[in-house]
Biopython code that builds the backbone (N, CA, C, O; Angstrom):
import numpy as np
from Bio.PDB.StructureBuilder import StructureBuilder

atoms = [
    (1, "MET", "N", (121.360, 217.254, 38.649)),
    (1, "MET", "CA", (120.290, 216.458, 39.235)),
    (1, "MET", "C", (118.992, 217.246, 39.328)),
    (1, "MET", "O", (117.914, 216.654, 39.379)),
    (2, "GLY", "N", (119.080, 218.585, 39.351)),
    (2, "GLY", "CA", (117.892, 219.409, 39.449)),
    (2, "GLY", "C", (116.952, 219.228, 38.267)),
    (2, "GLY", "O", (115.733, 219.219, 38.433)),
    (3, "ALA", "N", (117.522, 219.082, 37.072)),
    (3, "ALA", "CA", (116.694, 218.903, 35.881)),
    (3, "ALA", "C", (115.940, 217.577, 35.931)),
    (3, "ALA", "O", (114.791, 217.495, 35.496)),
    (4, "VAL", "N", (116.580, 216.554, 36.453)),
    (4, "VAL", "CA", (115.933, 215.246, 36.571)),
    (4, "VAL", "C", (114.753, 215.331, 37.524)),
    (4, "VAL", "O", (113.684, 214.791, 37.236)),
    (5, "TRP", "N", (114.929, 215.994, 38.641)),
    (5, "TRP", "CA", (113.830, 216.129, 39.611)),
    (5, "TRP", "C", (112.668, 216.898, 39.012)),
    (5, "TRP", "O", (111.506, 216.554, 39.229)),
    (6, "ARG", "N", (112.986, 217.950, 38.253)),
    (6, "ARG", "CA", (111.915, 218.729, 37.615)),
    (6, "ARG", "C", (111.134, 217.869, 36.628)),
    (6, "ARG", "O", (109.908, 217.958, 36.553)),
    (7, "LEU", "N", (111.838, 217.046, 35.881)),
    (7, "LEU", "CA", (111.160, 216.144, 34.947)),
    (7, "LEU", "C", (110.270, 215.150, 35.686)),
    (7, "LEU", "O", (109.166, 214.844, 35.236)),
    (8, "LEU", "N", (110.746, 214.653, 36.808)),
    (8, "LEU", "CA", (109.930, 213.719, 37.590)),
    (8, "LEU", "C", (108.668, 214.395, 38.121)),
    (8, "LEU", "O", (107.596, 213.790, 38.141)),
    (9, "VAL", "N", (108.797, 215.633, 38.546)),
    (9, "VAL", "CA", (107.641, 216.375, 39.045)),
    (9, "VAL", "C", (106.649, 216.612, 37.911)),
    (9, "VAL", "O", (105.443, 216.445, 38.098)),
    (10, "VAL", "N", (107.143, 216.997, 36.746)),
    (10, "VAL", "CA", (106.276, 217.230, 35.590)),
    (10, "VAL", "C", (105.582, 215.935, 35.196)),
    (10, "VAL", "O", (104.385, 215.935, 34.909)),
    (11, "ARG", "N", (106.317, 214.839, 35.179)),
    (11, "ARG", "CA", (105.733, 213.536, 34.828)),
    (11, "ARG", "C", (104.658, 213.154, 35.830)),
    (11, "ARG", "O", (103.586, 212.692, 35.439)),
    (12, "ALA", "N", (104.926, 213.337, 37.108)),
    (12, "ALA", "CA", (103.940, 212.997, 38.132)),
    (12, "ALA", "C", (102.676, 213.833, 37.982)),
    (12, "ALA", "O", (101.568, 213.313, 38.112)),
    (13, "ARG", "N", (102.834, 215.111, 37.712)),
    (13, "ARG", "CA", (101.662, 215.979, 37.519)),
    (13, "ARG", "C", (100.890, 215.579, 36.269)),
    (13, "ARG", "O", (99.660, 215.604, 36.262)),
    (14, "ALA", "N", (101.603, 215.213, 35.222)),
    (14, "ALA", "CA", (100.937, 214.788, 33.988)),
    (14, "ALA", "C", (100.163, 213.492, 34.219)),
    (14, "ALA", "O", (99.023, 213.360, 33.771)),
    (15, "LEU", "N", (100.769, 212.549, 34.906)),
    (15, "LEU", "CA", (100.072, 211.299, 35.211)),
    (15, "LEU", "C", (98.847, 211.550, 36.076)),
    (15, "LEU", "O", (97.790, 210.960, 35.851)),
    (16, "TRP", "N", (98.990, 212.422, 37.061)),
    (16, "TRP", "CA", (97.867, 212.747, 37.928)),
    (16, "TRP", "C", (96.740, 213.382, 37.114)),
    (16, "TRP", "O", (95.573, 213.018, 37.264)),
    (17, "GLY", "N", (97.097, 214.330, 36.255)),
    (17, "GLY", "CA", (96.099, 214.982, 35.415)),
    (17, "GLY", "C", (95.403, 214.003, 34.490)),
    (17, "GLY", "O", (94.189, 214.075, 34.301)),
    (18, "LEU", "N", (96.167, 213.088, 33.913)),
    (18, "LEU", "CA", (95.594, 212.054, 33.053)),
    (18, "LEU", "C", (94.594, 211.209, 33.834)),
    (18, "LEU", "O", (93.509, 210.908, 33.336)),
    (19, "GLY", "N", (94.953, 210.831, 35.043)),
    (19, "GLY", "CA", (94.044, 210.041, 35.873)),
    (19, "GLY", "C", (92.758, 210.787, 36.199)),
    (19, "GLY", "O", (91.676, 210.201, 36.183)),
    (20, "VAL", "N", (92.873, 212.069, 36.492)),
    (20, "VAL", "CA", (91.683, 212.877, 36.796)),
    (20, "VAL", "C", (90.782, 212.981, 35.570)),
    (20, "VAL", "O", (89.563, 212.848, 35.680)),
    (21, "VAL", "N", (91.381, 213.221, 34.399)),
    (21, "VAL", "CA", (90.586, 213.315, 33.171)),
    (21, "VAL", "C", (89.872, 211.994, 32.908)),
    (21, "VAL", "O", (88.684, 211.984, 32.586)),
    (22, "MET", "N", (90.582, 210.890, 33.041)),
    (22, "MET", "CA", (89.960, 209.581, 32.834)),
    (22, "MET", "C", (88.811, 209.357, 33.815)),
    (22, "MET", "O", (87.758, 208.832, 33.452)),
    (23, "LEU", "N", (89.029, 209.756, 35.037)),
    (23, "LEU", "CA", (88.004, 209.598, 36.067)),
    (23, "LEU", "C", (86.761, 210.410, 35.709)),
    (23, "LEU", "O", (85.641, 209.907, 35.808)),
    (24, "LEU", "N", (86.951, 211.644, 35.301)),
    (24, "LEU", "CA", (85.817, 212.507, 34.961)),
    (24, "LEU", "C", (85.099, 212.055, 33.694)),
    (24, "LEU", "O", (83.921, 212.358, 33.505)),
    (25, "GLN", "N", (85.799, 211.337, 32.835)),
    (25, "GLN", "CA", (85.177, 210.810, 31.627)),
    (25, "GLN", "C", (84.457, 209.484, 31.881)),
    (25, "GLN", "O", (83.870, 208.904, 30.968)),
    (26, "GLY", "N", (84.506, 209.016, 33.114)),
    (26, "GLY", "CA", (83.804, 207.779, 33.464)),
    (26, "GLY", "C", (84.633, 206.519, 33.310)),
    (26, "GLY", "O", (84.102, 205.416, 33.446)),
    (27, "GLU", "N", (85.897, 206.651, 33.034)),
    (27, "GLU", "CA", (86.777, 205.489, 32.883)),
    (27, "GLU", "C", (87.417, 205.179, 34.245)),
    (27, "GLU", "O", (88.631, 205.293, 34.411)),
    (28, "HIS", "N", (86.605, 204.799, 35.185)),
    (28, "HIS", "CA", (87.037, 204.669, 36.575)),
    (28, "HIS", "C", (88.147, 203.634, 36.763)),
    (28, "HIS", "O", (89.127, 203.895, 37.461)),
    (29, "GLU", "N", (87.999, 202.477, 36.152)),
    (29, "GLU", "CA", (89.021, 201.435, 36.323)),
    (29, "GLU", "C", (90.345, 201.850, 35.684)),
    (29, "GLU", "O", (91.412, 201.617, 36.252)),
    (30, "ARG", "N", (90.275, 202.457, 34.513)),
    (30, "ARG", "CA", (91.501, 202.889, 33.828)),
    (30, "ARG", "C", (92.166, 204.060, 34.542)),
    (30, "ARG", "O", (93.376, 204.246, 34.416)),
    (31, "ALA", "N", (91.398, 204.855, 35.291)),
    (31, "ALA", "CA", (91.949, 206.027, 35.978)),
    (31, "ALA", "C", (92.935, 205.634, 37.073)),
    (31, "ALA", "O", (93.782, 206.436, 37.462)),
    (32, "ALA", "N", (92.831, 204.427, 37.561)),
    (32, "ALA", "CA", (93.738, 203.981, 38.623)),
    (32, "ALA", "C", (95.162, 203.758, 38.099)),
    (32, "ALA", "O", (96.125, 203.920, 38.849)),
    (33, "ARG", "N", (95.303, 203.395, 36.839)),
    (33, "ARG", "CA", (96.634, 203.079, 36.293)),
    (33, "ARG", "C", (97.615, 204.244, 36.398)),
    (33, "ARG", "O", (98.722, 204.047, 36.897)),
    (34, "PRO", "N", (97.256, 205.454, 35.947)),
    (34, "PRO", "CA", (98.200, 206.563, 36.107)),
    (34, "PRO", "C", (98.489, 206.870, 37.574)),
    (34, "PRO", "O", (99.608, 207.249, 37.919)),
    (35, "GLY", "N", (97.486, 206.708, 38.437)),
    (35, "GLY", "CA", (97.700, 206.928, 39.868)),
    (35, "GLY", "C", (98.699, 205.951, 40.450)),
    (35, "GLY", "O", (99.542, 206.322, 41.267)),
    (36, "ILE", "N", (98.604, 204.707, 40.030)),
    (36, "ILE", "CA", (99.537, 203.677, 40.511)),
    (36, "ILE", "C", (100.951, 203.967, 40.024)),
    (36, "ILE", "O", (101.911, 203.837, 40.783)),
    (37, "ARG", "N", (101.082, 204.362, 38.752)),
    (37, "ARG", "CA", (102.413, 204.684, 38.215)),
    (37, "ARG", "C", (103.008, 205.898, 38.924)),
    (37, "ARG", "O", (104.201, 205.935, 39.229)),
    (38, "CYS", "N", (102.163, 206.880, 39.179)),
    (38, "CYS", "CA", (102.609, 208.078, 39.892)),
    (38, "CYS", "C", (103.077, 207.707, 41.298)),
    (38, "CYS", "O", (104.107, 208.194, 41.764)),
    (39, "LEU", "N", (102.320, 206.848, 41.965)),
    (39, "LEU", "CA", (102.694, 206.415, 43.310)),
    (39, "LEU", "C", (104.000, 205.623, 43.291)),
    (39, "LEU", "O", (104.849, 205.810, 44.163)),
    (40, "GLU", "N", (104.164, 204.752, 42.318)),
    (40, "GLU", "CA", (105.411, 203.983, 42.214)),
    (40, "GLU", "C", (106.613, 204.895, 42.023)),
    (40, "GLU", "O", (107.634, 204.731, 42.690)),
    (41, "ASP", "N", (106.493, 205.859, 41.110)),
    (41, "ASP", "CA", (107.596, 206.804, 40.873)),
    (41, "ASP", "C", (107.886, 207.634, 42.113)),
    (41, "ASP", "O", (109.045, 207.818, 42.484)),
    (42, "ALA", "N", (106.837, 208.135, 42.755)),
    (42, "ALA", "CA", (107.010, 208.982, 43.938)),
    (42, "ALA", "C", (107.664, 208.212, 45.070)),
    (42, "ALA", "O", (108.489, 208.755, 45.804)),
    (43, "THR", "N", (107.297, 206.949, 45.209)),
    (43, "THR", "CA", (107.888, 206.119, 46.261)),
    (43, "THR", "C", (109.344, 205.806, 45.944)),
    (43, "THR", "O", (110.207, 205.857, 46.820)),
    (44, "ARG", "N", (109.606, 205.484, 44.687)),
    (44, "ARG", "CA", (110.969, 205.143, 44.278)),
    (44, "ARG", "C", (111.921, 206.312, 44.490)),
    (44, "ARG", "O", (113.061, 206.120, 44.912)),
    (45, "PHE", "N", (111.454, 207.522, 44.197)),
    (45, "PHE", "CA", (112.315, 208.694, 44.303)),
    (45, "PHE", "C", (112.056, 209.518, 45.557)),
    (45, "PHE", "O", (112.562, 210.633, 45.686)),
    (46, "ASP", "N", (111.270, 208.973, 46.481)),
    (46, "ASP", "CA", (111.000, 209.593, 47.776)),
    (46, "ASP", "C", (110.481, 211.024, 47.629)),
    (46, "ASP", "O", (111.041, 211.962, 48.197)),
    (47, "ARG", "N", (109.405, 211.173, 46.861)),
    (47, "ARG", "CA", (108.780, 212.477, 46.619)),
    (47, "ARG", "C", (107.429, 212.506, 47.324)),
    (47, "ARG", "O", (106.443, 211.973, 46.814)),
    (48, "ALA", "N", (107.390, 213.128, 48.492)),
    (48, "ALA", "CA", (106.197, 213.116, 49.333)),
    (48, "ALA", "C", (105.007, 213.819, 48.676)),
    (48, "ALA", "O", (103.879, 213.336, 48.769)),
    (49, "GLU", "N", (105.244, 214.945, 48.020)),
    (49, "GLU", "CA", (104.134, 215.692, 47.401)),
    (49, "GLU", "C", (103.463, 214.869, 46.303)),
    (49, "GLU", "O", (102.235, 214.826, 46.215)),
    (50, "GLN", "N", (104.265, 214.222, 45.472)),
    (50, "GLN", "CA", (103.696, 213.399, 44.413)),
    (50, "GLN", "C", (103.021, 212.154, 44.986)),
    (50, "GLN", "O", (102.003, 211.698, 44.465)),
    (51, "ARG", "N", (103.584, 211.616, 46.046)),
    (51, "ARG", "CA", (102.966, 210.456, 46.693)),
    (51, "ARG", "C", (101.578, 210.822, 47.222)),
    (51, "ARG", "O", (100.625, 210.057, 47.076)),
    (52, "LEU", "N", (101.480, 211.988, 47.830)),
    (52, "LEU", "CA", (100.196, 212.458, 48.348)),
    (52, "LEU", "C", (99.187, 212.640, 47.218)),
    (52, "LEU", "O", (98.033, 212.234, 47.353)),
    (53, "ALA", "N", (99.602, 213.240, 46.114)),
    (53, "ALA", "CA", (98.706, 213.433, 44.973)),
    (53, "ALA", "C", (98.239, 212.095, 44.403)),
    (53, "ALA", "O", (97.070, 211.940, 44.048)),
    (54, "ALA", "N", (99.155, 211.130, 44.318)),
    (54, "ALA", "CA", (98.804, 209.809, 43.791)),
    (54, "ALA", "C", (97.810, 209.106, 44.705)),
    (54, "ALA", "O", (96.840, 208.517, 44.230)),
    (55, "VAL", "N", (98.041, 209.162, 45.984)),
    (55, "VAL", "CA", (97.127, 208.519, 46.937)),
    (55, "VAL", "C", (95.758, 209.193, 46.894)),
    (55, "VAL", "O", (94.729, 208.524, 46.997)),
    (56, "TYR", "N", (95.746, 210.504, 46.745)),
    (56, "TYR", "CA", (94.490, 211.242, 46.621)),
    (56, "TYR", "C", (93.713, 210.758, 45.392)),
    (56, "TYR", "O", (92.519, 210.471, 45.485)),
    (57, "LEU", "N", (94.388, 210.669, 44.243)),
    (57, "LEU", "CA", (93.747, 210.191, 43.022)),
    (57, "LEU", "C", (93.238, 208.766, 43.199)),
    (57, "LEU", "O", (92.115, 208.457, 42.800)),
    (58, "LEU", "N", (94.040, 207.905, 43.785)),
    (58, "LEU", "CA", (93.618, 206.518, 43.986)),
    (58, "LEU", "C", (92.430, 206.428, 44.946)),
    (58, "LEU", "O", (91.558, 205.577, 44.774)),
    (59, "GLY", "N", (92.393, 207.297, 45.948)),
    (59, "GLY", "CA", (91.260, 207.313, 46.875)),
    (59, "GLY", "C", (89.973, 207.727, 46.187)),
    (59, "GLY", "O", (88.924, 207.116, 46.389)),
    (60, "ILE", "N", (90.062, 208.782, 45.363)),
    (60, "ILE", "CA", (88.880, 209.232, 44.621)),
    (60, "ILE", "C", (88.427, 208.141, 43.647)),
    (60, "ILE", "O", (87.232, 207.878, 43.509)),
    (61, "THR", "N", (89.383, 207.520, 42.983)),
    (61, "THR", "CA", (89.060, 206.459, 42.035)),
    (61, "THR", "C", (88.349, 205.313, 42.747)),
    (61, "THR", "O", (87.370, 204.776, 42.229)),
    (62, "THR", "N", (88.825, 204.940, 43.914)),
    (62, "THR", "CA", (88.201, 203.869, 44.685)),
    (62, "THR", "C", (86.779, 204.243, 45.073)),
    (62, "THR", "O", (85.877, 203.408, 45.013)),
    (63, "ASP", "N", (86.577, 205.491, 45.468)),
    (63, "ASP", "CA", (85.228, 205.950, 45.812)),
    (63, "ASP", "C", (84.294, 205.868, 44.607)),
    (63, "ASP", "O", (83.152, 205.427, 44.734)),
    (64, "PHE", "N", (84.777, 206.291, 43.441)),
    (64, "PHE", "CA", (83.954, 206.222, 42.236)),
    (64, "PHE", "C", (83.639, 204.781, 41.875)),
    (64, "PHE", "O", (82.514, 204.470, 41.483)),
    (65, "LEU", "N", (84.628, 203.892, 42.004)),
    (65, "LEU", "CA", (84.393, 202.481, 41.702)),
    (65, "LEU", "C", (83.366, 201.880, 42.657)),
    (65, "LEU", "O", (82.505, 201.105, 42.239)),
    (66, "ALA", "N", (83.454, 202.232, 43.927)),
    (66, "ALA", "CA", (82.496, 201.724, 44.912)),
    (66, "ALA", "C", (81.099, 202.248, 44.620)),
    (66, "ALA", "O", (80.123, 201.505, 44.725)),
    (67, "ALA", "N", (80.993, 203.519, 44.256)),
    (67, "ALA", "CA", (79.694, 204.104, 43.935)),
    (67, "ALA", "C", (79.106, 203.456, 42.679)),
    (67, "ALA", "O", (77.902, 203.211, 42.610)),
    (68, "SER", "N", (79.950, 203.183, 41.694)),
    (68, "SER", "CA", (79.480, 202.516, 40.474)),
    (68, "SER", "C", (79.000, 201.114, 40.775)),
    (68, "SER", "O", (77.964, 200.683, 40.269)),
    (69, "ALA", "N", (79.743, 200.406, 41.592)),
    (69, "ALA", "CA", (79.346, 199.044, 41.964)),
    (69, "ALA", "C", (78.034, 199.047, 42.728)),
    (69, "ALA", "O", (77.182, 198.187, 42.507)),
    (70, "ALA", "N", (77.867, 200.012, 43.630)),
    (70, "ALA", "CA", (76.633, 200.113, 44.401)),
    (70, "ALA", "C", (75.457, 200.441, 43.475)),
    (70, "ALA", "O", (74.363, 199.897, 43.627)),
    (71, "ALA", "N", (75.696, 201.326, 42.527)),
    (71, "ALA", "CA", (74.624, 201.697, 41.591)),
    (71, "ALA", "C", (74.234, 200.511, 40.715)),
    (71, "ALA", "O", (73.051, 200.301, 40.446)),
    (72, "GLU", "N", (75.217, 199.740, 40.272)),
    (72, "GLU", "CA", (74.917, 198.562, 39.464)),
    (72, "GLU", "C", (74.146, 197.533, 40.279)),
    (72, "GLU", "O", (73.245, 196.871, 39.763)),
    (73, "GLY", "N", (74.502, 197.403, 41.550)),
    (73, "GLY", "CA", (73.779, 196.480, 42.416)),
    (73, "GLY", "C", (72.349, 196.925, 42.637)),
    (73, "GLY", "O", (71.451, 196.088, 42.729)),
    (74, "ALA", "N", (72.121, 198.216, 42.724)),
    (74, "ALA", "CA", (70.773, 198.739, 42.916)),
    (74, "ALA", "C", (69.930, 198.533, 41.662)),
    (74, "ALA", "O", (68.720, 198.331, 41.755)),
    (75, "ASP", "N", (70.556, 198.583, 40.501)),
    (75, "ASP", "CA", (69.828, 198.381, 39.254)),
    (75, "ASP", "C", (69.367, 196.939, 39.086)),
    (75, "ASP", "O", (68.429, 196.667, 38.336)),
    (76, "ALA", "N", (70.021, 196.022, 39.778)),
    (76, "ALA", "CA", (69.698, 194.620, 39.643)),
    (76, "ALA", "C", (68.328, 194.280, 40.254)),
    (76, "ALA", "O", (67.748, 193.241, 39.937)),
    (77, "TYR", "N", (67.830, 195.133, 41.104)),
    (77, "TYR", "CA", (66.551, 194.833, 41.774)),
    (77, "TYR", "C", (65.394, 195.435, 41.088)),
    (77, "TYR", "O", (64.258, 195.271, 41.533)),
]
sb = StructureBuilder()
sb.init_structure("model")
sb.init_model(0)
sb.init_chain("A")
sb.init_seg("    ")
for serial, (resi, resn, name, xyz) in enumerate(atoms, 1):
    if name == "N":
        sb.init_residue(resn, " ", resi, " ")
    sb.init_atom(name, np.array(xyz, "f"), 0.0, 1.0, " ", f" {name:<3s}", serial, name[0])
structure = sb.get_structure()
């Protein structure tokens, strides 16, 4: 079972990293998808560290989306 847990941790870190890269490249909406998958896996397998990382990524993504929406609204005037 140890090998399975290690694979889950590696997968969660890879998904988190993918989300961060997407976020930094400006793909804010797409960056949420890996975070959601990471959160689903972490919740299913009761992995608190991965759950925290996923929530962190989703929080940052939400902040970027809100900032983008605010900037677009400001451009309208």
